[in-house]
C-alpha positions in Angstrom: -17.2 23.6 -71.1 -16.8 27.1 -69.6 -16.6 30.7 -72.0 -12.8 30.8 -71.4 -12.2 27.1 -72.3 -14.6 27.7 -75.7 -12.4 31.3 -76.2 -8.9 29.5 -76.3 -10.0 26.7 -78.2 -10.5 29.5 -80.8 -7.2 30.7 -80.3 -5.6 27.6 -81.2 -7.9 27.1 -84.1 -7.1 30.5 -85.2 -3.6 30.2 -84.9 -3.5 26.5 -86.7 -4.5 28.2 -90.2 -2.5 28.0 -92.7 -0.8 31.4 -93.9 0.3 29.9 -97.2 -0.8 27.2 -98.9 1.0 24.4 -101.2 0.2 23.7 -104.8 1.1 20.7 -106.8 4.6 22.2 -107.5 5.5 23.2 -104.2 5.3 27.4 -104.6 3.5 29.2 -102.3 -0.6 30.3 -102.7 -1.8 33.0 -101.1 -5.4 33.1 -101.8 -7.8 33.6 -99.2 -11.9 33.7 -99.7 -13.9 35.8 -97.0 -17.5 34.9 -97.9 -20.6 36.1 -95.9 -23.2 33.8 -95.9 -27.6 34.5 -95.0 -30.3 31.9 -95.0 -32.9 29.9 -93.4 -32.8 26.7 -91.5 -35.7 23.9 -90.6 -35.4 23.1 -87.3 -36.2 19.0 -87.4 -36.3 19.1 -83.6 -39.0 21.6 -83.3 -41.9 20.3 -82.1 -44.1 23.7 -83.2 -45.0 23.5 -87.0 -45.8 27.1 -86.5 -43.5 28.2 -89.3 -41.5 31.1 -87.1 -40.7 28.0 -85.0 -39.5 25.2 -87.8 -38.0 28.3 -89.6 -34.9 30.2 -88.5 -32.5 33.2 -89.9 -29.1 32.3 -90.2 -25.8 34.2 -90.7 -22.3 33.5 -90.9 -18.9 35.0 -91.7 -16.7 32.1 -93.1 -12.8 32.8 -94.0 -11.0 30.2 -96.1 -7.4 29.6 -97.3 -6.1 27.1 -100.1 -4.1 23.8 -98.8 -4.4 22.6 -102.5 -6.3 23.8 -105.9 -9.1 21.1 -104.1 -9.1 21.5 -100.5 -10.2 24.7 -98.7 -9.8 25.2 -94.8 -10.6 28.3 -92.2 -13.0 29.3 -89.9 -16.4 30.4 -89.6 -18.5 32.4 -87.2 -22.5 31.5 -87.0 -25.4 32.6 -85.6 -29.1 31.6 -85.6 -31.2 34.9 -85.1 -33.9 34.6 -83.1 -36.5 36.0 -81.0 -36.9 33.0 -79.4 -34.3 31.9 -76.6 -34.4 28.4 -77.2 -33.5 29.1 -80.6 -30.3 31.5 -80.4 -27.5 30.3 -80.9 -23.7 31.3 -81.4 -20.5 30.3 -82.1 -18.0 29.0 -84.6 -16.5 25.8 -86.8 -13.7 25.2 -88.0 -14.7 24.3 -91.6 -13.4 23.0 -95.0 -14.1 21.9 -98.6 -13.0 19.1 -100.5 -13.6 20.0 -104.7 -16.1 17.5 -106.2 -16.1 19.4 -109.5 -14.4 23.0 -110.3 -15.0 24.9 -114.0 -13.5 28.0 -114.7 -17.2 29.1 -114.0 -18.8 26.5 -111.4 -17.8 24.7 -109.2 -19.3 21.9 -106.4 -18.0 21.0 -103.0 -18.3 19.2 -100.1 -18.5 20.7 -97.4 -17.9 20.0 -93.2 -16.8 21.9 -90.3 -16.4 21.3 -86.4 -16.3 23.8 -83.8 -17.8 25.2 -80.1 -21.4 27.3 -80.1 -24.1 27.8 -77.5 -25.9 25.0 -76.7 -29.3 25.7 -77.5 -32.5 23.5 -76.2 -33.7 23.3 -80.0 -30.1 21.1 -80.8 -31.7 18.1 -78.4 -34.4 15.9 -79.4 -36.3 16.6 -76.0 -35.4 20.1 -76.1 -33.7 20.1 -72.9 -29.9 22.0 -73.4 -27.4 20.2 -71.3 -25.2 23.3 -70.3 -24.0 26.7 -71.8 -21.6 25.6 -74.6 -22.0 22.3 -77.1 -19.5 21.2 -79.5 -21.1 21.3 -83.0 -20.6 19.2 -86.4 -21.4 20.6 -89.9 -21.9 18.4 -93.4 -23.5 19.6 -96.8 -23.0 20.3 -100.3 -21.8 24.0 -101.5 -22.1 25.4 -104.7 -20.3 28.0 -106.0 -20.2 30.7 -109.6 -17.0 33.1 -110.3 -17.9 36.1 -111.8 -14.3 37.5 -112.0 -12.7 40.0 -110.6 -12.2 37.7 -107.3 -15.9 37.8 -106.7 -17.8 34.4 -106.0 -22.2 33.6 -105.4 -23.1 30.4 -104.1 -25.2 27.9 -102.5 -25.2 26.0 -99.5 -26.9 23.0 -98.6 -26.0 22.4 -94.7 -26.9 20.0 -92.1 -26.4 21.2 -88.9 -25.8 19.3 -86.0 -28.1 16.9 -87.0 -30.8 19.0 -85.9 -31.3 21.3 -88.9 -30.8 21.6 -92.3 -30.0 25.0 -93.6 -29.9 26.9 -97.1 -27.9 29.7 -97.5 -27.0 32.3 -100.3 -23.2 33.4 -100.2 -21.3 36.2 -101.5 -17.6 36.0 -101.6 -13.9 37.7 -102.0 -11.2 36.4 -103.2 -7.5 38.1 -102.6 
């Protein structure tokens, strides 16, 4: 897949993110969430036992909107910030989350996503890259604490491409 095709795919995905969602009564809801995430990932394909190879820093920026009170969808930009070229990743996901439990302050969610990004060697058990771009997928659990005034903090535990397990702290703004 070329960068041009990947860019076209992201334009289509971004255009598909709804600008308004509907509550159970059918009234439009204009709740948006912008969340910054930072954390560490354990690279399960790493053949090195050195911590600087097995643990890699990650950064993400996510934008979501509500489809319903219990389902949110959006896009996320993601990167692995490594000095090692075989570990460097950058790409994006079409993401979603579905509520497992929701309270006034605490909520837990199932998070999922699919997207396109660089095809670094660390994504493959044999550590050989198949090309420039690869399809990405993620699945995990998300925990959020609403602090009031449209602010939340959280923790995400995700499996990424069956090649990493990541732990991230999150800070979100809701409007």
